N, C-alpha and C positions, 0 to 999 in steps of 0.2 A: 582663570581660563573659562571658556564657555561651559555650558551644561551638557555638551555632547559627550556621550560615553565612549571615548576613543578606544579604551582597552577592549570593549566589546566588538570593535571593528577590526581587531588584529586576530587573525585565525591561526591557531596552533596546528601545525602539520607534523605529525610524528614520523620518525624514521626518514627524514629528508634533510640533506641529500644523502645521508648514510644512516644505517641502523643506530639507534640510540640518540640521535640528534632530534630535537624538537625545533623545527623551523618556524619563525614568527612571520607570517605572511601579511604584509601591509596592503595588499591589493584591495581588499574590501574598504579599508580606510581611504585609500587614494580614489576609489570610485565614488565616494560620497563627497561632493563638493564642499559642503559645510564642515564636515569632519576634517578634510584636507586643509581647509582654511584655518580651522581651530588648531590643528597640529602645527602648522607653520607659525601661527601666532604664539603658541606655547613654546616652541623652540627658539623663537626670536626674542621673547620677552627678557631673558637675562642679559642679552647682549646689546641692547639699545644704547646703554651708557658706555659700553666698552669701545664703541666707535670703530669696529673693524673696517678696514679698507677693502679687504677681499674675503670671500668665502671660498674655501677649497672643499669640494665634495668628493667623497671616495666612491669609486666604481662599485656597484652600479646604482643602487638605490640612493646612495649619498648624493648622486647627481640630481635626483628628483627633488629631494629636500633642500639640498644646498643651493641649487639655482633659484628655487622659490624664495629661500631665505635671503639670498643676495639681492634679489629684486626688492623684497620687503624692507631690507636694511639699507638700501641705496648703495650697495657695494658692487665691485667687480666679482667675477666668478672664474676660478681656475680648476680644471678637473685633475684628480689624482687617479691614474688608470692602471690597469693590469698591463703586463709586458707586451710590447710590440704594437701598441695602438696609438702612440703619439709620434709625430714626425720630429726630426731634428734631434739635437743633443738632449738627453734626458738624465735626470738623477734617478738612481735605482736604490731601493731598500727591500731586502728580504724580510720575511716574518713567518711565524707559525700561527696557525689558527686551530680551532678545536677539532678539525678533521683533515689536517694536512699542512702543506707549506705553500707559500706563494710569494710574489714580489709586487711591489707598487712602483710606479714611475710618475715623475713630474717633469714637464719641460723646464730646462734650465732657465729660460727667459720668461717663464710664466708670471713671475712676481718680481717687482722691484726690490732691491736690497732694503731691508728694514721695514717692509710692509707689515702692517698689523693684520693678521689672518685669523679667521675663525674656521676651525676644522669641523666638518659635518659628515655624519654617517647615519644610517637608519638604526642600527643595532650595536650596542656594546655588549660583547660576549666575554671572551677571555682577554680582550684588550690588545691583542697582537696587531690587528689592522690599524687601529687608532694610533698605537705607539709607532708603527712603521711610518705612517703618514706624518706624524709629528717630527720624526727623524728626517724625513724628506724636506719638511719646511725649514728645519734647522740647517740642512745642507744648502738650501736655497738662500739662506741669509734672511729669512722672514722672521717676524716676531709673532709667536703664537699667543693670541690673546685669550684663547679658550677653545673648548670642544663642546659640540652639541649633538646629542643623539635623541631620536624619538623614543627608543626602547632600550632599557638596561636590563640585562638578564643577570640579576644580582647573584645568583648561586654560582655563576661561573667566574666570579672574582675579578672581572676586568677593571673595576674602579680601583681596587687595591694595587694593580699593576701600573696604574697611571702615574708615571714617575716624573711628572713635571710640576712646576708651580702654577701652571695655567689651570683655571677652573674647568671642571667638567660638569655639564648639566644634562639631565635626561627628563623627558616628559612623563614617560610610563616606566614602571618597574614590574618585572615578572620574576 
């Protein structure tokens, strides 16, 4: 990867969105064009040989990284959204996260059956969001070729909960 210190451009915001949570703000990294390019290159590197056909980015920062990765990898992009934001029939999956409960949705016709999909998000914390997204892809009949995150919060154990045979890659670990 480049010599750009990506970790230094991720700001720690204590007690957001709730007391006891340390939010990792990627805003400063995104604001630096060279750092953003290096982050996308680092996130794409493990997947070039996997030949994904689609990238699915998880709302909301997963859209930023996922869309850029889809372009860099020459893939289509499909969003995985929070409830009520996608038209038409959707697949739904509930999940727990470190500060509550939520659901994710994917349009039923977003991916062709058997499509090779790379799942993308900004942060892996407890793993609930990524696992719910992987379950949505399974419901859609897609083949998960892997998951890519910019940041892995190792102490929260998300990697240990990743209960699929698909590889999981991160660029930064805190």
